[in-house]
C-alpha positions in Angstrom: -14.4 -37.5 7.1 -12.4 -35.2 5.0 -10.8 -37.1 1.9 -6.8 -37.4 1.5 -7.1 -34.7 -1.4 -9.5 -32.2 0.8 -6.7 -32.6 3.2 -3.8 -32.2 0.9 -5.9 -29.0 -0.6 -6.4 -27.6 3.1 -2.6 -28.1 3.8 -1.5 -26.3 0.8 -3.6 -23.6 1.3 -2.7 -23.2 4.8 1.0 -23.1 4.3 0.6 -20.7 1.0 -1.3 -18.2 3.1 1.2 -18.3 6.2 4.4 -17.9 3.8 2.2 -14.5 2.0 1.6 -13.4 6.1 4.8 -13.7 7.0 6.2 -12.1 3.7 4.4 -8.9 4.1 5.9 -8.0 7.5 9.2 -7.1 5.8 7.3 -5.7 2.4 5.7 -3.4 4.9 8.5 -2.3 6.4 10.2 -1.8 2.9 7.1 0.2 1.7 7.2 3.1 3.8 11.0 3.1 4.8 12.1 6.2 3.0 9.8 8.2 4.9 11.8 7.8 8.3 14.8 7.6 6.4 14.6 10.6 4.2 16.2 13.0 6.9 19.1 10.9 7.2 19.2 10.6 3.6 19.0 14.1 3.0 21.9 15.2 5.3 23.8 12.2 3.9 23.8 13.0 0.1 23.3 17.0 0.8 19.8 16.7 -0.8 17.1 19.7 -1.0 13.7 19.3 -0.5 13.0 18.4 -4.4 15.7 16.0 -4.9 14.6 14.6 -1.8 11.0 14.1 -3.0 12.7 12.9 -6.5 13.7 9.6 -4.2 10.0 8.6 -4.4 9.6 8.5 -8.0 12.8 6.2 -8.0 10.8 3.6 -5.9 7.3 4.2 -7.2 8.3 4.1 -11.0 10.3 1.0 -10.7 7.3 -0.7 -8.6 5.0 0.4 -11.2 6.9 -1.2 -13.9 7.2 -4.2 -11.8 3.2 -4.2 -11.0 3.1 -4.8 -15.1 5.6 -7.7 -15.1 4.4 -9.6 -12.4 1.3 -10.7 -13.9 3.4 -12.1 -16.7 5.6 -13.6 -14.5 2.9 -15.5 -12.4 0.6 -16.6 -15.0 4.1 -18.4 -16.6 6.0 -19.5 -13.4 3.4 -19.4 -10.8 2.6 -17.1 -7.7 5.9 -18.2 -5.3 8.0 -17.9 -8.4 7.5 -14.3 -8.2 7.0 -13.7 -4.6 10.8 -15.1 -4.1 12.3 -13.0 -7.1 10.8 -10.0 -5.7 11.8 -10.4 -1.8 15.0 -11.2 -3.3 15.3 -8.1 -5.3 13.9 -6.0 -2.4 16.6 -7.6 -0.1 19.5 -6.3 -2.4 18.4 -2.9 -3.0 18.0 -2.4 1.4 21.1 -4.2 1.8 23.0 -1.7 -0.7 21.0 1.4 0.2 23.9 2.8 2.4 26.7 1.1 0.7 27.6 3.9 -1.7 27.4 7.2 -3.7 23.9 8.9 -4.0 23.7 7.1 -7.3 24.0 3.4 -5.7 21.5 4.5 -3.2 18.8 5.6 -5.8 19.3 2.3 -7.8 19.0 0.5 -4.2 15.8 2.2 -3.9 14.7 1.3 -7.2 15.6 -2.2 -6.3 13.8 -2.5 -3.3 10.7 -0.7 -4.8 10.7 -3.3 -8.3 10.9 -5.8 -5.6 7.6 -4.4 -3.9 5.9 -4.2 -7.3 7.0 -8.0 -8.0 6.1 -9.5 -4.6 2.9 -7.8 -3.3 0.6 -8.7 -6.4 1.2 -12.4 -6.3 1.1 -12.2 -2.7 -2.6 -10.8 -2.8 -3.9 -13.0 -5.3 -2.6 -16.6 -4.1 -4.2 -15.7 -0.5 -7.4 -14.5 -2.4 -7.4 -17.9 -4.6 -6.6 -20.4 -1.8 -9.2 -19.3 0.4 -12.1 -19.1 -1.5 -14.5 -19.2 1.2 -12.8 -16.8 3.7 -11.0 -14.4 1.2 -12.3 -11.4 2.9 -10.8 -11.9 6.1 -8.1 -13.5 4.8 -7.1 -10.6 3.1 -8.2 -8.1 5.8 -5.4 -10.1 7.7 -2.9 -9.9 5.4 -3.3 -6.1 5.5 -2.9 -6.3 9.1 0.7 -8.1 8.8 1.8 -5.0 6.3 0.4 -3.1 8.8 2.9 -4.5 11.6 5.8 -3.7 9.3 5.0 -0.1 8.4 3.8 1.0 12.4 7.1 -1.0 13.2 9.4 0.8 10.6 9.5 4.2 12.0 10.3 2.9 15.6 13.1 0.7 14.3 14.7 3.5 12.2 14.3 6.1 15.1 16.1 3.6 17.3 18.8 2.7 14.6 19.5 6.4 14.2 19.7 7.1 18.1 22.7 4.4 18.2 24.1 5.1 14.6 23.1 1.4 13.1 20.9 2.0 10.5 22.9 -0.3 8.1 22.6 -2.9 10.6 18.8 -2.3 11.0 18.8 -2.6 6.9 20.8 -5.7 7.0 18.5 -7.4 9.5 15.2 -6.3 7.0 17.4 -7.9 4.0 18.3 -10.7 5.9 14.6 -11.3 6.9 13.4 -11.2 3.5 16.2 -13.8 2.1 15.0 -15.9 4.9 11.1 -15.6 3.7 12.3 -16.4 0.2 14.4 -19.5 1.0 11.4 -20.8 3.3 9.1 -20.3 0.1 11.7 -22.1 -2.0 12.1 -24.8 0.6 8.2 -25.7 0.7 7.8 -29.4 0.1 6.2 -30.8 -3.2 3.0 -31.5 -1.8 2.2 -27.6 -1.2 0.5 -27.0 -4.7 -0.4 -23.3 -5.6 -3.4 -23.0 -8.0 -2.6 -21.4 -11.4 -2.9 -17.8 -12.4 -4.8 -17.2 -15.4 -5.1 -13.8 -17.8 -8.3 -11.9 -18.9 -7.8 -10.9 -22.4 -11.0 -9.1 -22.8 -10.4 -5.6 -24.4 -10.5 -2.8 -22.2 -11.4 -0.3 -24.5 -14.6 -1.6 -24.9 -15.1 -1.4 -20.8 -14.2 1.9 -20.6 -16.9 3.1 -22.9 -19.7 1.7 -21.0 -19.2 4.3 -18.2 -16.4 6.7 -19.1 -17.0 9.6 -16.8 -17.5 7.1 -14.0 -14.2 5.5 -14.8 -12.4 8.6 -15.1 -13.6 9.7 -11.2 -12.5 6.4 -10.1 -9.2 6.7 -12.0 -8.7 10.0 -10.4 -9.5 8.5 -7.2 -7.1 6.0 -7.3 -4.2 7.5 -9.0 -5.2 10.3 -5.6 -5.5 7.6 -2.9 -2.0 6.2 -2.4 -0.5 9.2 -3.2 -2.1 11.7 -0.4 -1.0 8.6 1.9 2.2 8.6 0.8 2.7 12.2 0.6 1.5 12.7 4.2 3.1 9.7 5.8 6.0 9.5 3.9 7.0 13.3 4.5 5.7 13.5 8.4 9.2 12.4 9.9 10.7 15.2 7.7 8.3 17.8 9.0 8.6 17.0 12.6 12.2 17.5 12.2 12.1 20.5 10.9 10.1 21.7 13.8 13.2 22.1 15.9 11.1 21.2 18.9 11.5 17.0 18.9 14.2 14.8 19.3 15.6 13.1 16.2 14.5 9.6 17.5 10.9 11.1 18.2 10.7 13.3 14.6 11.2 9.8 12.7 9.2 7.9 15.1 5.9 10.5 14.4 4.7 8.5 11.0 4.0 5.8 13.3 1.0 7.6 14.9 -0.4 7.8 11.1 0.1 3.9 10.2 -1.2 3.0 13.1 -4.5 4.8 13.2 -4.5 3.8 9.4 -4.5 0.2 10.6 -7.1 0.7 13.7 -9.9 2.8 11.1 -9.3 -0.6 8.9 -10.4 -2.4 11.9 -13.2 -0.5 12.6 -14.8 0.1 9.5 -16.9 -3.0 9.3 -18.5 -2.3 12.5 -19.2 1.4 11.1 -20.9 0.2 7.9 -23.1 -1.4 9.8 -24.5 1.7 10.8 -23.7 4.3 7.7 -23.4 4.0 4.3 -20.0 3.3 2.6 -19.9 6.7 0.5 -21.3 8.6 3.5 -18.3 7.1 5.7 -15.9 8.0 3.0 -16.9 11.7 2.9 -16.8 11.9 6.8 -13.8 10.2 6.8 -12.1 12.6 4.3 -13.5 15.4 6.3 -11.8 13.9 9.1 -8.4 13.5 7.3 -8.5 17.0 6.2 -8.6 18.5 9.7 -5.9 16.3 10.5 -3.8 17.5 7.6 -4.5 20.8 8.4 -3.8 20.4 12.2 -0.4 19.4 11.3 0.2 22.1 9.4 -0.4 24.1 12.6 1.3 22.0 15.1 5.0 22.6 16.8 5.1 20.0 19.4 4.5 16.1 19.8 0.8 16.4 21.2 -0.3 18.4 18.1 1.4 16.2 15.6 0.3 13.0 17.1 -3.2 13.8 17.5 -3.2 15.5 13.9 -1.6 12.3 12.5 -4.2 9.8 14.2 -7.0 12.0 12.9 -5.5 11.9 9.4 -4.9 8.0 9.6 -8.7 7.3 11.0 -10.2 9.6 8.2 -8.3 7.8 5.7 -8.5 4.4 6.6 -11.7 3.0 5.0 -11.2 5.4 1.8 -9.3 2.8 -0.2 -11.0 -0.2 0.3 -14.4 1.3 -0.4 -12.8 2.8 -3.6 -11.8 -0.7 -5.1 -15.6 -2.1 -3.8 -16.9 0.8 -5.9 -15.3 -0.7 -9.0 -17.7 -3.8 -9.3 -20.6 -1.8 -7.8 -20.2 0.3 -11.2 -18.6 -2.1 -13.5 -19.6 -5.4 -12.3 -17.7 -8.4 -14.2 -15.8 -5.8 -15.7 -13.8 -4.8 -12.5 -11.5 -7.4 -13.0 -10.2 -6.0 -16.0 -10.2 -2.4 -14.9 -8.7 -3.3 -11.8 -5.2 -3.7 -13.0 -5.5 -0.1 -14.8 -6.7 1.4 -11.4 -3.6 -0.1 -9.3 -0.9 0.8 -11.7 -2.5 4.1 -11.4 -2.1 3.8 -7.6 1.3 3.3 -7.7 1.5 6.4 -10.2 0.0 8.6 -7.7 2.3 6.9 -4.9 5.3 8.2 -6.5 3.7 11.5 -8.0 2.3 13.4 -5.1 5.5 12.9 -2.7 7.6 14.2 -5.4 5.7 17.2 -5.5 5.2 17.6 -1.8 9.2 18.4 -2.4 9.3 20.4 -5.5 6.3 22.8 -3.5 8.6 22.5 -0.4 12.0 23.3 -1.6 10.1 26.5 -3.7 8.7 28.0 -0.4 11.5 27.0 1.9 9.4 24.9 4.3 7.7 21.7 4.5 4.4 22.9 5.7 4.0 24.3 2.1 4.6 21.0 0.4 1.9 19.5 2.8 -0.7 21.6 0.8 -0.4 18.9 -2.0 -2.0 16.0 0.0 -4.7 18.1 1.8 -5.5 19.8 -1.7 -5.6 15.8 -2.9 -7.7 15.0 -0.1 -10.3 17.9 -0.8 -10.8 16.6 -4.7 -11.5 13.4 -3.4 -14.0 14.9 -0.8 -15.5 16.6 -3.7 -15.7 13.7 -6.1 -17.6 11.4 -3.7 -20.4 13.5 -4.1 -21.1 12.2 -7.4 -24.3 9.8 -7.5 -23.0 6.3 -7.7 -24.8 2.8 -8.0 -26.7 1.8 -5.3 -25.6 -0.9 -3.3 -26.6 -4.2 -4.4 -26.6 -3.5 -8.0 -23.9 -5.7 -9.1 -23.3 -9.1 -7.7 -19.8 -9.5 -9.2 -16.9 -9.7 -6.8 -14.1 -7.3 -7.2 -11.1 -8.5 -9.0 -8.0 -7.3 -7.2 -6.3 -7.3 -10.8 -2.9 -6.5 -10.3 -0.7 -7.4 -12.9 -3.9 -8.2 -15.2 -4.7 -11.2 -13.2 -8.1 -12.3 -11.7 -9.5 -13.0 -8.5 -11.9 -15.8 -8.0 -15.7 -14.7 -7.4 -15.8 -13.4 -3.7 -17.8 -15.5 -1.2 -21.4 -15.0 -0.6 -21.9 -13.4 2.8 -18.5 -12.3 3.5 -18.2 -10.3 7.0 -17.1 -7.2 4.9 -18.8 -7.7 2.0 -21.1 -4.6 2.1 -18.1 -2.4 2.6 -16.3 -4.2 -0.3 -13.1 -6.3 -0.6 -10.5 -4.4 1.6 -6.8 -4.5 -0.3 -4.1 -4.5 1.9 -1.6 -1.7 1.8 1.4 -2.0 0.6 -0.2 -4.0 -1.8 -0.6 -1.5 -4.2 -3.6 -2.8 -3.4 -3.7 -2.6 0.3 -2.0 -4.3 -0.3 -0.4 -2.7 -2.8 1.1 -0.3 -0.6 -1.8 0.7 1.3 -1.6 -0.5 -0.4 -3.3 -1.7 1.9 
């Protein structure tokens, strides 16, 4: 018979985990919102491609700063406090996005980007901390809820644009976020969360152990989220520019990419029983390159959808396996280095999409801008041909250390232990908008 203390702990863990799951639905919507909204915002504010691409910087610069702050806030006031503040800030940004001038809109994008940066890391860490024996499964399920929002977002935007109800849609998402924040705030006192801790070991001593590998991993983290965002977030604008699709269909095309990304991550644990993780990434990146090339050659819906699905399936396993390489190469130091890597991911998430806008503006076509994610994908493919440490070389679990916080050790024998910990997408990790 379980004791009263064990029952209370289980009840707290269940409630906290479910609250994180629900919060990741609006978080998934907000993470990818700018992509399907870009054609409407460009028309509303008379933006060229370069100016439209700069909007991603507003979201991801604010998000990057917030990721760094979230760890400090969580260590002082707890995970749920930071999640609530992030959700409220995200709701305010969404609600005010179309309420005024372009300047107000840019500040609103930065606001919901900052909200994402605050809410995603503590949600990841909270789920991991309260599920020590099922951490991998719970984080994968958290990624599923993020994906639900990300896949649904383009369809919602397309339907809202068709009926000219985009402000209502944004208000609904904002209201949903506020409702989740209120629900977290009203949790009974018996729901107790674990305390957040911070690692004070100097980072420079960790980097000196393997500087070359650290640099390669830093580039991979920087490129991946940037490649995913610059491809997925510009797809609606590219589809609209073809002139062969209706506006509603063009705005919905990113859903093909995000749905295949979700399916690919479901398939990864099965595939990893048949193929080495590094080889799976190499094959995936080749498929992603083929999908990106196919999109640039596509003129009809069938080609766009097929290419988007190929790119999504190809990229699906790259980020989780790249995260898994941290403990494989650095052992216990991966917890400390994780914070650096996830900040780099956030920087790349804003930088590469803005580069797509600049390249498209100079060439006069988005097709030219899509060479940015294609080249990024090719660079990642080349980097993955280095000699990595053998599987099992380190027994230390990855620390999903967003904002300088440490995850507890991974449970032995986890279902995706060979593949590494699949970080949620949005998450700045997975879940930091990937992150996924």
